[in-house]
N, C-alpha and C positions, 0 to 999 in steps of 0.2 A: 815830542818835536816835532814841528811841521815845514818841512820845506820841499818847496817843489820842486828842486832836481829829483828827488825820490819818487815823483809821481807822475815824470811824462811817463808815454806811453812811448817809449825808444824800440830800439832793434839789437842792444847790445844784452839784453838780461829777458828770461821767459817770465811771465807772468802768472803764477797758479793760485790755487787757493790756499789758504794759509796753513789750514789744516793737513796739507800735503808737504809745506815746508818751512823750516822758521831758522832762521841763521842762527848761530849760538857762540858771538862775538865774546868772550870773559875778559878782551883786555883791547886797547886801542892797537898793537901790535898785532894783534890777527884781521884787523880791518884793512882791506885794501888800501895801499897807499895813497892812492886817486879820490878815494873816496874821505881820506883824511886831509889831504890836500885842498880838497873843496871846501871842507866845513872844520877850519884847524879852530874853530870856537866848539865843540862837541868835546868834551871830554870823558862823558858816560859809553863803553860801549854798547851799552842795552839800548840808546837811542837811536843807535846804528840798524841794533837787532829791530825794532820798529820800525824804522823807517821801511827796512829790506824786506817786512814780513810779504811772502806772498813772489818773492822774486829769485832767483836764481843767478848768479851772474855765470857770465861763459867765461871758461878759460881761455886767457890771451897770451899762445905759446909763442906767435908770431910779432905781437906788440904791447904798445903799452895804452891803456884807456887814461884820459883825460877827466871823463867824468861818465854817467852811466848813457850817455849817446854820443859822447866825442871821442876820438883816439886821436892820440899826442903823438904817436909816434908809430912806424911800423906797419904791417899788416893785423888789421884789426877782422877777427871773426864778429858777426852780427847774427841774431837769430835768424833774418832772414835767408843768410848764406846757408843755414846748415837747414832748413825749410827747402830751399832750392835742391842742395846736394841730395834732400830726402827726394823729392819728385825727381829728377832725374835719373837714381836708383829705379824708383818703382817703373819708370818708364822705361829704362835697361831692363828690367826682370819680365814685364808685360808682354813689351813687344818682342821681346828674345823669344818668350814663349808661342807665341802667338805666328812669328816667324816660323817658327818650328813645324808648326799646323797647318801655317800653308805650305811652307818646302815640302811637304809630304807629299802633298799632290791630290790628297784625299779631298772629300767636302766637307769645310768644316763644320764641327758639330760641339754642340753647347752652347749655353743663351751667350758667355763671355766672350769665347771667341766671334761669336756672328754679334756681337756688341762692336766689339772693337772693330772688327775687319768692315762693319758698315758704315762705321766713324771714318777710316782710312778711305774705303772706297768715295765717301760724301766728298772729302775735302779735293781727293783727285778728282771725282767728276764734275763736282760741281763749284770747285775753287778754282782749280787750279790751270784744267783747261779752256776752261773759258775764259780767264783772264789772260793767257800767257800764249795759247795757241795762236798762229796766224790764220785767219779764216777763208787765207784764200791757197792753203795748201792743206793739203791730206795728212793724216798721222801727226801721233803727239809727240813725238819725240823731244821737241822745244819744251812741251810744260812737263814732259815727265821727268826733264832731269832734274827740275828743282819742285818735284813733289817732296821728296823726303825733306828736304828743309822746310817746307809748308807742314809736313805732318808734325815733325820737332815743333814748331812755333805753336802751332793751335793746341797741342795735346801740353806742352810744357805749361803755355799760359793759363790753360784750362785746369791742369792741376793746382797751379799758384792761387787762381782764383778759389777754388772749391777749400783749399788751406784757410780760407778766410769764413768759412761756415763751422770749422770746428771750435770750440771753446778754446783759449788759451794760444791758439797758435798761430794765425794772422795771415792776411794775405801778402804774401810778398811783391802783388802787382799793384800794391798802395803805395809803393814807394818809389818814386820818380827816379831815383838811384837805378831799378829793376826796367821800368817801362821805356827808358831812355837808350836802358845798352841793346834791349831787344828790339827798337827801331835802329839801332846801329846796325844792327846785324840785316836788318832790310834793305838799309842804306847801301851798307859794304857789299851785299848781294848786287843790288841796281848797278851799283859804277862797276863790279868786275864782270860783271853778264855784260852790260851795254858797252864795253871796253873791248871784251871778247869779239862782242858782233861786228863795231864797228871802227874800232881801233879808238886811240887815244882821243885825238883830233876828230875824228869821227864821231866819237860819242857827245862833244858835247858840240860842233857845229849840227848833230840831229836835235839837239833840245829849241833850236829854231825852226819854224815853220816854214816850210817853202813857200817863198813869196814871190809874184811876178812885179818887182816894184820897179819905177822908173829911177835912173841912176840919183839923182836930187832928193830922191825918199830914203837911200840906201841907209843912211845913222840908225833909221827907225829899225832895222835888225839889229843893233850895237845895245839899242834901249830893252828891245825883246829880248834879246841873249839875257842881259843882265836879270828881267825881270824871272825869265824861266830859271835861272841858277837860283835866284833868293826864294822861287818856291819850291824848287828840288827841295831843299834846305829846309823851307817852314813846313812843307806838308810831312816831312819823315817827323819833325819835332813833334807836329800837330799827333800826329800816330800816336807817339809816345805819351802826351797829356791828356787823348782821348782816354786811352785807358785805364790813366791813373785816377781821372776825374773819375771818372763811372765807379770804380772799386772805392773809391776813399769817400764818393757820396752816401753811399748806403750803406757805408758803416759808421757815417755822421747821423743817417736817419733812424738806424736802429739804436744809436747811441742817445737821441734827441728822445724817442717813443720811451725807452727804458729808464731816463733821468727823470720821464714826470713820476715814477712812481716815488722816487726819492723825494722831489720837491713837494710832493704830495705828503710826506711822511706825519708832518705837523698838524695836519689838517685833521678831522671828524673821524671815525673811525668809518664810518658808512663812506664819506668821500674817499677816502684811502681804499677800500676795498673796489670803488666804480672806477678809479683811476688805472688801477692795480690791472683790475679785469680789462679793463680795454686795452691796456697798453701790452697787456699779453698778449691778446689774440692779433692787436696788431703788429707785434714784434714776430708773430709766428707766420701771419699774412705774407708781409714782407722778407721774412727770410724765405718763403718758399721764393715771393717773385726775384732775391737776391740769387736763389739758384739756378734760376732763368737767365739771370745778368752773367752769373759766370760762363754759361755757353754763348751767349749772344754776344760778349764783351771778344772771346776769340776767336768767335766766329767771323766777328768784323775783320779784327787785326791780322786775322790771316788772310781774310779777303783783300782786305787793302794793299797789304804785302804783295799778294797777287797779282793787282792791279798797277803797281809801280815798276815790277819786276816787269810784267808786258809790256810797261809803254817803254819802258830803256831797250828793249833787243826786237822794237819794231819801230818802223822809221814814222815820223809825225805826218 
């Protein structure tokens, strides 16, 4: 059986080697209903077994699936949701441990404590404070109030990006829903912080730079206000698209490089060996670049978030 619905890489199942998992449907009654409904022409359960080799269907206690990639009703659990929860739990464990070390008041000792503390200090001193602090005032109280949020964004995005380097896992930041939600967190912070600082009306009037215009040119302020509000929405949308595009692009390039091995399988042995060697070496080098990109994109997203927050709490 060859049906494209079984070969789409979606987020509602894990894809692992066939040797580690095989479905054992011996009757159609044991095949999930949404799969039978999607393929009523299939009467042999062995065809479903062959199509689902290497995949683990995620149980859906709160919803019903329409297909391998689409929810029919209720709250569907996807692979990316599970991976995000894993990242959150790992962050909770690591930084609870690091926080306990710091609260003790003793000098940090050990490679891991120093590693994470140096990253925390970097986000605070090189991202949050330069982007949010008012240069005309001393102290860092304003920026430091947003540091926990920026720490969370940085390490959560970094963890999700690094999961893309693990076989059979995948990067949640390669999903638009994930990056859009994180950009939504930044956007919500911008609105709340700006309104707390200037008030509801003051926040929106602050979007228009102060201009000493004659009365007959005053309507220009309305046009500028509309442009600024549209820009406020667009730049947060682009924040999510930028992260998504960078993560997806790297995976697609790796897929193309490794796909050369398959496409050259029908060639001569020497040609196949040459293409395979070049592809494997290229994939290794590009994977190293992907590792760098994972850190870089976490930094860029956090830095831009800090800039947007800083712009919302200062007068234009």
